VOSEFI-964592 format. One line per 8 residues: number of its first residue (from 1); their letters; for each residue x, y, z of N, C-alpha, C, O. Coordinates in pm, whole numbers, plus 50000, padded with zeros to 5 digits. Layout:
BEGIN
NUM	A	X/Y/Z/X/Y/Z/X/Y/Z/X/Y/Z; ...;
% end
This chain:
BEGIN
1	MILKHTNQ	88951/64618/97042/88981/64490/97068/89027/64431/96901/88991/64491/96799; 89111/64305/96899/89130/64207/96751/89024/64169/96726/88963/64160/96833; 88954/64138/96634/88836/64048/96630/88848/63924/96608/88949/63900/96542; 88782/63824/96637/88791/63723/96715/88762/63611/96524/88819/63506/96493; 88685/63669/96463/88657/63595/96340/88764/63644/96232/88766/63766/96213; 88856/63563/96157/88969/63588/96084/88904/63672/96010/88933/63791/96026; 88764/63625/95873/88755/63691/95779/88703/63810/95803/88713/63892/95711; 88630/63854/95934/88566/63982/95947/88652/64079/95975/88636/64200/95962;
9	HIRMQHCR	88775/64004/96027/88883/64109/96068/88983/64128/95905/88994/64248/95880; 89024/64077/95844/89046/64067/95723/88974/64205/95624/89026/64292/95554; 88843/64176/95655/88715/64286/95547/88747/64408/95655/88721/64515/95600; 88786/64424/95770/88833/64551/95841/88957/64651/95811/88978/64767/95847; 89023/64569/95738/89135/64551/95735/89144/64597/95533/89244/64635/95472; 89042/64582/95492/89041/64652/95352/89121/64529/95257/89173/64548/95148; 89115/64401/95330/89174/64312/95260/89092/64183/95189/89024/64105/95257; 89106/64173/95051/88999/64134/94961/89027/63961/94931/88953/63886/94868;
17	SVLPLAIL	89129/63933/94984/89145/63787/95015/89054/63707/95095/88997/63734/95200; 89050/63564/94995/88937/63479/95086/89056/63388/95161/89162/63371/95101; 89031/63319/95317/89091/63261/95358/89086/63121/95302/88978/63073/95269; 89182/63063/95291/89175/62917/95269/89117/62844/95400/89137/62875/95517; 89039/62739/95348/88943/62636/95475/89122/62623/95572/89110/62655/95691; 89258/62586/95534/89351/62538/95584/89341/62595/95694/89307/62536/95796; 89373/62748/95688/89371/62807/95783/89326/62812/95926/89396/62843/96022; 89214/62781/95929/89108/62768/96013/89159/62613/96083/89180/62607/96204;
25	MAATFLPS	89178/62489/95992/89179/62430/95991/89299/62352/96057/89307/62240/96110; 89407/62474/96030/89539/62433/96127/89528/62490/96268/89540/62437/96378; 89499/62623/96229/89497/62701/96385/89414/62615/96492/89424/62651/96609; 89340/62516/96467/89187/62456/96542/89309/62382/96613/89292/62394/96734; 89435/62304/96584/89505/62237/96628/89602/62289/96690/89650/62240/96792; 89626/62352/96658/89791/62452/96674/89772/62451/96861/89718/62560/96883; 89788/62396/96968/89842/62338/97101/89913/62536/97131/89870/62604/97224; 89997/62576/97053/90064/62671/97163/90019/62790/97085/90091/62890/97079;
33	ALSAQDAE	89847/62780/96998/89823/62919/96997/89811/63049/97093/89763/63051/97207; 89853/63129/97038/89817/63251/97155/89690/63324/97167/89639/63371/97066; 89609/63345/97333/89493/63432/97264/89522/63597/97240/89624/63647/97287; 89443/63663/97178/89414/63810/97151/89532/63882/97264/89629/63957/97249; 89471/63818/97374/89521/63900/97473/89664/63868/97549/89730/63949/97614; 89690/63752/97529/89826/63697/97534/89952/63766/97417/90071/63758/97448; 89920/63816/97319/89953/63812/97202/90040/63984/97238/89992/64093/97209; 90157/63965/97298/90237/64120/97326/90399/64056/97387/90437/63980/97477;
41	GEIRYLVV	90468/64148/97264/90629/64112/97270/90674/64200/97176/90627/64306/97135; 90785/64129/97144/90894/64198/97087/90959/64118/96968/91026/64025/97012; 90961/64125/96844/91029/64033/96747/91124/64122/96674/91098/64233/96628; 91262/64046/96667/91406/64089/96599/91392/64007/96449/91362/63888/96437; 91429/64119/96318/91451/64048/96244/91536/64083/96158/91539/64196/96111; 91642/63959/96115/91727/63981/96038/91689/64059/95886/91578/64034/95839; 91759/64131/95828/91691/64206/95728/91824/64209/95627/91912/64281/95671; 91855/64145/95502/91929/64122/95423/91907/64174/95267/91819/64148/95185;
49	HNWTKKMA	92008/64247/95260/91982/64344/95153/92083/64275/95030/92192/64246/95080; 92078/64256/94944/92155/64175/94862/92117/64310/94713/92010/64330/94654; 92206/64355/94700/92230/64510/94601/92230/64417/94464/92141/64436/94381; 92299/64346/94450/92294/64286/94271/92154/64226/94251/92125/64203/94134; 92080/64201/94326/91952/64135/94313/91868/64311/94270/91792/64338/94177; 91906/64378/94353/91844/64495/94326/91828/64516/94219/91738/64483/94142; 91934/64583/94203/92004/64631/94087/91910/64552/93975/91821/64610/93913; 91944/64402/93957/91895/64305/93858/91731/64316/93815/91685/64270/93711;
57	ALDYLTKQ	91649/64391/93925/91502/64390/93898/91480/64523/93855/91363/64557/93839; 91561/64595/93834/91571/64767/93733/91527/64708/93574/91611/64671/93492; 91391/64709/93553/91411/64676/93428/91447/64756/93318/91468/64717/93203; 91454/64896/93368/91518/65039/93288/91669/65026/93286/91718/65109/93209; 91754/64956/93342/91881/64891/93300/91893/64852/93146/91813/64821/93057; 92050/64873/93158/92048/64734/93029/92117/64601/93079/92119/64568/93198; 92170/64536/92983/92206/64442/93074/92362/64465/93066/92425/64395/93145; 92417/64529/93007/92573/64564/93017/92574/64658/93178/92666/64646/93258;
65	QRERIAYM	92461/64744/93198/92449/64789/93305/92454/64703/93433/92533/64724/93525; 92352/64592/93433/92339/64508/93531/92503/64422/93575/92559/64398/93682; 92541/64391/93404/92628/64324/93459/92746/64403/93530/92811/64354/93622; 92769/64533/93478/92887/64599/93575/92877/64628/93667/92978/64652/93732; 92705/64648/93745/92704/64659/93886/92754/64496/93938/92823/64484/94040; 92718/64397/93870/92737/64299/93951/92893/64226/93985/92937/64143/94065; 92946/64311/93874/93109/64258/93872/93162/64364/93960/93256/64342/94036; 93086/64513/93949/93152/64605/94074/93124/64574/94246/93201/64617/94332;
73	WGSRSEWK	93002/64494/94280/92966/64451/94423/93074/64352/94450/93156/64366/94541; 93071/64230/94351/93142/64155/94377/93077/64024/94467/92966/63969/94463; 93220/63997/94564/93124/63866/94686/93085/63969/94757/93040/63919/94860; 93073/64098/94765/93031/64211/94893/92887/64225/94842/92859/64341/94872; 92771/64167/94777/92697/64243/94749/92553/64222/94822/92446/64252/94768; 92566/64163/94962/92466/64137/95073/92536/64246/95193/92654/64272/95214; 92441/64286/95244/92439/64392/95343/92337/64369/95445/92228/64412/95408; 92334/64291/95616/92249/64248/95706/92269/64369/95826/92369/64434/95858;
81	VYTTLFFS	92116/64367/95882/92081/64445/95988/92004/64413/96024/91934/64345/95948; 91959/64433/96154/91845/64427/96232/91742/64497/96269/91767/64607/96320; 91619/64461/96256/91500/64550/96298/91429/64525/96400/91450/64416/96454; 91343/64600/96447/91260/64535/96549/91112/64602/96526/91080/64713/96482; 91017/64464/96583/90878/64498/96621/90836/64479/96703/90850/64362/96737; 90733/64591/96826/90684/64574/96932/90539/64575/96898/90475/64672/96856; 90488/64437/96925/90319/64431/96890/90240/64379/97058/90300/64294/97124; 90148/64422/97094/90056/64421/97132/89899/64407/97059/89892/64464/96950;
89	PTMTKYED	89776/64339/97105/89671/64266/97059/89598/64434/96961/89522/64425/96864; 89642/64556/97017/89560/64654/96915/89702/64752/96835/89690/64831/96742; 89818/64716/96902/89906/64828/96820/90040/64744/96797/90078/64639/96849; 90106/64833/96689/90210/64769/96634/90314/64927/96637/90258/65036/96623; 90473/64916/96659/90587/65015/96600/90704/64899/96572/90750/64805/96637; 90731/64962/96426/90833/64868/96365/90964/65005/96379/90941/65122/96346; 91076/64962/96425/91203/65040/96409/91312/64978/96391/91317/64855/96393; 91407/65046/96371/91537/64980/96298/91647/64953/96435/91599/65010/96533;
97	SEEKAEPE	91717/64915/96452/91739/64816/96603/91859/64894/96636/91897/64965/96543; 91925/64898/96738/92036/64949/96765/92155/64830/96759/92277/64840/96750; 92058/64704/96767/92172/64623/96754/92239/64612/96597/92169/64625/96496; 92382/64586/96594/92443/64538/96474/92451/64390/96424/92497/64307/96503; 92417/64358/96319/92444/64211/96288/92557/64185/96202/92581/64075/96152; 92644/64315/96181/92750/64283/96161/92837/64397/96147/92781/64507/96143; 92967/64392/96138/93063/64513/96168/93027/64631/96147/92965/64615/96042; 93020/64757/96174/93006/64903/96170/93075/64943/96042/93197/64932/96026;
105	DEGYSWRK	92968/65001/95927/93065/65011/95776/92988/65214/95821/92886/65236/95886; 93052/65286/95779/92989/65408/95773/92928/65437/95660/92843/65524/95642; 92979/65349/95572/92901/65366/95428/92774/65392/95433/92718/65475/95362; 92703/65299/95545/92587/65307/95549/92513/65367/95614/92398/65326/95627; 92545/65459/95663/92447/65575/95728/92356/65614/95714/92313/65714/95772; 92295/65544/95630/92147/65603/95556/92060/65478/95678/91938/65482/95692; 92133/65393/95741/92045/65333/95854/92028/65410/95951/91956/65354/96035; 92070/65549/95992/92020/65647/96083/91920/65738/96090/91887/65801/96190;
113	DAYAIRRN	91859/65744/95954/91739/65796/95884/91614/65799/95985/91623/65707/96066; 91516/65868/96000/91396/65855/96077/91336/65759/96054/91279/65794/95950; 91293/65626/96080/91225/65550/96088/91107/65480/96203/91131/65398/96292; 90998/65532/96174/90871/65442/96314/90778/65492/96236/90740/65601/96194; 90732/65291/96221/90587/65267/96170/90540/65243/96261/90594/65173/96347; 90373/65316/96276/90308/65233/96378/90207/65241/96325/90169/65340/96262; 90134/65121/96342/89964/65060/96361/89861/65023/96456/89869/64928/96534; 89773/65097/96446/89675/65116/96556/89579/65064/96493/89522/65127/96404;
121	FENNTITD	89535/64916/96536/89443/64831/96450/89295/64832/96534/89194/64779/96487; 89298/64907/96676/89182/64923/96730/89099/65065/96714/88986/65085/96758; 89201/65179/96625/89126/65262/96563/89158/65304/96416/89135/65415/96368; 89215/65192/96349/89237/65139/96191/89299/65272/96180/89230/65354/96119; 89413/65312/96224/89510/65402/96169/89612/65384/96166/89653/65285/96226; 89718/65479/96089/89882/65469/96072/89918/65568/96148/89837/65653/96184; 90075/65572/96190/90158/65714/96215/90267/65654/96186/90312/65581/96274; 90338/65663/96066/90503/65652/95992/90557/65798/96000/90511/65904/95958;
129	IMTVLGKT	90682/65763/96077/90789/65876/96061/90881/65800/95950/90930/65688/95964; 90890/65867/95860/91006/65864/95801/91092/65934/95683/91026/65976/95588; 91195/65946/95682/91272/66006/95568/91289/65926/95479/91309/65804/95473; 91267/66092/95337/91263/65978/95240/91301/66126/95136/91264/66241/95158; 91358/66091/95055/91477/66168/95004/91527/66340/95069/91521/66457/95032; 91573/66269/95173/91671/66344/95274/91560/66431/95394/91614/66485/95491; 91426/66437/95379/91358/66500/95432/91238/66387/95508/91192/66280/95467; 91210/66473/95651/91139/66379/95710/90949/66448/95653/90904/66554/95610;
137	YVIEDSLR	90884/66286/95695/90745/66312/95712/90713/66224/95789/90772/66124/95830; 90582/66282/95814/90482/66192/95907/90348/66163/95808/90258/66239/95772; 90364/66070/95791/90192/66040/95763/90083/65964/95851/90084/65859/95915; 90040/66010/95839/89891/65997/95923/89760/65979/95871/89706/66082/95829; 89686/65858/95864/89610/65855/95746/89556/65702/95814/89618/65646/95904; 89421/65645/95750/89327/65522/95791/89416/65419/95725/89484/65438/95624; 89404/65289/95809/89486/65162/95791/89418/65091/95657/89300/65056/95662; 89494/65072/95542/89431/65005/95445/89587/64918/95407/89696/64963/95373;
145	APDWKILN	89538/64775/95430/89622/64703/95397/89649/64652/95249/89592/64703/95152; 89733/64556/95241/89803/64549/95078/89692/64429/95054/89637/64375/95150; 89665/64392/94911/89532/64318/94877/89640/64162/94843/89696/64137/94736; 89644/64076/94969/89711/63986/94925/89632/63905/94878/89512/63923/94863; 89711/63780/94844/89669/63659/94764/89728/63554/94917/89845/63544/94952; 89607/63488/94984/89658/63370/95060/89679/63219/95000/89596/63144/94948; 89808/63205/95023/89795/63058/94953/89815/62909/95066/89791/62934/95184; 89847/62798/95041/89813/62743/95127/89926/62622/95167/89908/62511/95218;
153	DMKEVAGH	90053/62693/95121/90178/62650/95156/90232/62656/95331/90229/62770/95377; 90266/62578/95401/90262/62639/95533/90449/62595/95559/90503/62519/95477; 90523/62647/95668/90655/62625/95671/90688/62653/95835/90600/62706/95903; 90788/62624/95881/90788/62686/96013/90927/62743/96036/91040/62697/96019; 90863/62900/96097/90917/63018/96078/90966/63053/96224/90880/63112/96289; 91114/63023/96305/91079/63128/96392/91068/63032/96524/91078/63078/96638; 91047/62896/96495/90960/62799/96611/90772/62774/96602/90689/62714/96670; 90769/62864/96471/90587/62911/96471/90522/62818/96333/90576/62846/96226;
161	VCMNAFWE	90443/62742/96330/90380/62708/96176/90342/62828/96107/90266/62902/96169; 90380/62863/95991/90316/62975/95928/90277/62943/95771/90337/62858/95705; 90166/63025/95719/90112/63008/95554/90185/63109/95513/90246/63195/95576; 90170/63087/95385/90198/63201/95314/90105/63268/95195/90001/63221/95151; 90180/63404/95152/90086/63475/95121/90146/63559/94996/90269/63546/94997; 90112/63628/94906/90213/63731/94822/90084/63851/94761/89964/63853/94733; 90169/63915/94763/90154/64099/94681/90219/64129/94594/90316/64062/94557; 90178/64248/94535/90254/64319/94387/90232/64405/94352/90152/64452/94272;
169	DTLKQQRI	90363/64464/94459/90334/64603/94451/90372/64663/94327/90486/64649/94282; 90266/64744/94257/90280/64770/94130/90341/64929/94090/90351/64984/93981; 90375/64975/94227/90446/65123/94181/90584/65099/94190/90659/65163/94117; 90641/64992/94290/90754/64976/94294/90825/64855/94235/90944/64828/94249; 90732/64786/94166/90777/64683/94062/90807/64546/94107/90848/64461/94027; 90783/64513/94277/90805/64425/94349/90691/64324/94397/90582/64358/94443; 90731/64208/94379/90675/64049/94423/90697/64064/94560/90794/64135/94585; 90629/64014/94666/90674/64033/94805/90561/63929/94826/90444/63945/94791;
177	TVWFALDM	90614/63812/94891/90602/63668/94966/90654/63682/95084/90767/63717/95117; 90519/63635/95176/90567/63656/95297/90492/63525/95386/90410/63453/95329; 90522/63510/95496/90504/63381/95586/90449/63442/95720/90516/63512/95795; 90282/63395/95747/90264/63442/95897/90244/63351/95963/90240/63238/95915; 90219/63384/96136/90228/63279/96217/90030/63234/96218/89937/63313/96229; 90029/63176/96212/89917/63061/96244/89827/63135/96397/89714/63178/96421; 89950/63116/96467/89983/63092/96620/89919/63230/96720/89861/63237/96828; 89981/63359/96587/90007/63502/96665/89894/63567/96603/89912/63598/96485;
185	PVPAGPER	89745/63603/96668/89705/63669/96603/89645/63780/96614/89528/63812/96633; 89810/63872/96590/89815/64032/96520/89816/64047/96367/89915/64007/96306; 89716/64102/96303/89753/64115/96192/89850/64260/96142/89817/64360/96078; 89993/64215/96209/90081/64308/96176/90248/64237/96111/90262/64116/96099; 90341/64319/96083/90438/64269/96001/90577/64397/96010/90563/64503/96072; 90659/64373/95963/90795/64422/95950/90750/64532/95826/90650/64519/95754; 90853/64650/95818/90824/64749/95722/90701/64821/95730/90688/64899/95824; 90612/64809/95651/90458/64853/95622/90390/64758/95583/90301/64789/95503;
193	LCGLPGII	90400/64632/95614/90329/64534/95574/90243/64488/95693/90295/64485/95804; 90106/64448/95673/89997/64421/95763/89877/64401/95700/89851/64452/95591; 89793/64323/95768/89646/64274/95719/89633/64132/95704/89544/64085/95634; 89705/64070/95756/89703/63868/95754/89638/63873/95884/89632/63968/95962; 89590/63749/95897/89539/63687/96015/89657/63644/96127/89615/63582/96225; 89740/63660/96122/89845/63653/96173/89978/63711/96158/90025/63722/96045; 90048/63752/96270/90221/63854/96271/90285/63774/96114/90305/63653/96100; 90302/63863/96026/90474/63819/95949/90573/63775/95991/90628/63874/96040;
201	LEADINDG	90647/63677/96008/90735/63639/96047/90877/63649/95922/90994/63677/95950; 90841/63629/95837/90923/63621/95724/90872/63725/95598/90760/63776/95596; 90964/63741/95507/90920/63839/95396/91016/63819/95301/91123/63798/95358; 91030/63816/95167/91115/63777/95045/91063/63878/94906/90969/63846/94834; 91146/64009/94888/91062/64089/94846/91208/64045/94649/91331/64045/94642; 91142/64028/94580/91198/63997/94432/91300/63900/94455/91419/63920/94430; 91268/63828/94487/91309/63656/94469/91495/63684/94528/91601/63649/94478; 91459/63765/94663/91604/63764/94729/91659/63915/94717/91781/63918/94700;
209	ALTITADR	91613/64005/94721/91653/64128/94674/91702/64197/94790/91799/64269/94814; 91558/64134/94882/91567/64193/95023/91479/64079/95098/91361/64052/95079; 91586/64011/95204/91479/63945/95266/91462/64000/95425/91547/64072/95478; 91362/63963/95480/91352/63985/95644/91246/63858/95691/91143/63812/95642; 91321/63830/95807/91334/63712/95879/91346/63703/96012/91463/63698/96051; 91230/63699/96124/91191/63714/96241/91331/63584/96292/91329/63468/96250; 91402/63619/96354/91507/63571/96444/91531/63539/96557/91620/63457/96583; 91455/63599/96653/91391/63604/96812/91281/63669/96813/91249/63767/96746;
217	IQLKKLAG	91188/63578/96940/91070/63623/96935/91049/63668/97115/91067/63569/97185; 91031/63740/97161/91014/63766/97333/90836/63803/97331/90767/63896/97291; 90812/63666/97403/90697/63737/97451/90701/63785/97614/90771/63737/97703; 90602/63898/97624/90657/63956/97745/90538/64111/97753/90484/64149/97649; 90520/64164/97849/90433/64253/97827/90520/64395/97832/90622/64399/97902; 90484/64492/97769/90536/64621/97715/90503/64707/97813/90409/64700/97892; 90614/64814/97797/90607/64958/97870/90583/65055/97812/90470/65105/97810; 90688/65105/97750/90644/65236/97682/90702/65209/97528/90721/65314/97466;
225	ELDLPKKI	90738/65072/97449/90786/65064/97352/90721/65130/97262/90779/65214/97192; 90598/65105/97249/90462/65146/97145/90460/65260/97136/90380/65306/97055; 90533/65341/97204/90523/65496/97191/90588/65587/97109/90710/65586/97101; 90517/65671/97044/90594/65774/96970/90680/65885/97052/90669/65898/97173; 90781/65975/96959/90816/66061/97043/90701/66159/97058/90601/66151/96987; 90716/66249/97151/90576/66341/97209/90598/66462/97094/90503/66528/97050; 90722/66479/97058/90743/66615/96943/90781/66547/96821/90896/66525/96783; 90667/66513/96762/90747/66457/96590/90747/66592/96531/90656/66674/96535;
233	KGKRMKEA	90888/66605/96463/90923/66726/96389/90934/66636/96237/91010/66539/96228; 90861/66674/96139/90805/66643/96019/90703/66712/95935/90602/66771/95973; 90749/66693/95807/90600/66748/95708/90484/66611/95728/90498/66494/95691; 90349/66688/95811/90278/66603/95764/90172/66539/95642/90124/66623/95565; 90149/66452/95629/90106/66427/95531/89969/66290/95496/89929/66216/95585; 89930/66286/95387/89826/66153/95362/89906/66034/95266/89988/66044/95175; 89840/65914/95334/89915/65817/95265/89941/65840/95087/90038/65817/95015; 89779/65905/95055/89801/65932/94865/89939/66036/94851/90025/66037/94763;
241	DYLALLKK	89923/66127/94977/90066/66197/94889/90166/66132/94909/90251/66164/94826; 90214/66030/94999/90307/65992/94988/90357/65903/94897/90465/65845/94892; 90264/65902/94830/90254/65782/94694/90274/65822/94591/90343/65756/94514; 90225/65934/94555/90277/66052/94478/90374/66119/94472/90403/66163/94361; 90473/66156/94600/90605/66162/94616/90683/66033/94537/90775/66060/94460; 90660/65947/94551/90711/65821/94574/90720/65767/94379/90820/65727/94319; 90597/65783/94329/90582/65772/94182/90651/65856/94133/90700/65834/94022; 90678/65987/94207/90759/66077/94093/90879/66055/94079/90958/66061/93985;
249	HIQEKRKS	90887/66017/94230/91052/66002/94216/91107/65869/94151/91221/65864/94105; 91027/65769/94149/91066/65667/94062/91067/65683/93915/91162/65636/93852; 90977/65740/93859/90961/65796/93734/91066/65874/93686/91118/65835/93581; 91122/66011/93759/91250/66025/93718/91372/65961/93704/91456/65975/93615; 91376/65859/93839/91482/65780/93845/91473/65690/93706/91575/65701/93638; 91406/65632/93668/91374/65565/93524/91443/65614/93412/91523/65559/93336; 91382/65769/93416/91399/65884/93302/91579/65856/93285/91638/65817/93184; 91637/65891/93422/91791/65879/93418/91857/65752/93422/91978/65753/93447;
257	EEPWFWAV	91809/65662/93404/91838/65525/93435/91939/65499/93572/92046/65440/93561; 91886/65555/93706/91974/65578/93803/91848/65521/93893/91729/65552/93900; 91965/65382/93987/91833/65300/94093/91732/65402/94171/91798/65486/94232; 91620/65417/94185/91535/65439/94247/91570/65439/94401/91522/65535/94460; 91628/65369/94462/91616/65329/94582/91725/65357/94641/91740/65297/94747; 91814/65432/94609/91946/65534/94729/91903/65609/94809/91981/65655/94893; 91753/65650/94810/91705/65796/94858/91561/65740/94954/91485/65799/95031; 91569/65595/94905/91377/65587/94896/91409/65420/94971/91474/65339/94906;
265	RY	91359/65385/95108/91341/65265/95175/91305/65153/95059/91222/65178/94972; 91375/65027/95067/91329/64937/94940/91200/64842/94987/91147/64765/94907;
% end
């Protein structure tokens, strides 16, 4: 079961951030706060890729290269897709959605890659199915949350009062700012983000290079939405193996002065 005490829960998720007193005070006065038993349903996220900003964040590209890329993209620098997070008190699964956020474009066939991110908070485990560099991998390991730094700002996202936090991903060189719902006590989120005392409803990576925002939340009992395929095809590996593979790829792309995220999820 999800632990009732926020600090204890974060310690279980290997997150060393200290909870501001404002969280406890705000949660106390939220009349619509869900109990752990009621926290079950589906969240649709709008994901906006900004290719110009993604390129601008690559510090190993020259100024001329970044300017040329910005000119090439012109007014079509953004691409929008939907993703879905299914959540229960003890488990989540995140995947790409079949819904279209804008007209189909065959040039973005990468969206059809294998991608299913599952977190089991009761057993403290992960099972992630991902296509990386053209191959499918199954990452099975214990759950380790990012080292979040929780701040005191608040705002409303999809009708829920949220507090913000951030994390520096030194491998991908990304600053990730998120907003988590104080009244949805599940330590889940989109992509591979988790470990906060509420579901992450919004994420901003590198100042708008990628934004992920909840735009539809449905509280309901789930049937088989949290299940993974019975036969999972792909090479098994631990989290450390995946990170080593990613690190090698990024280093190679830095040397060749090419974007590392064409064959790897941003």
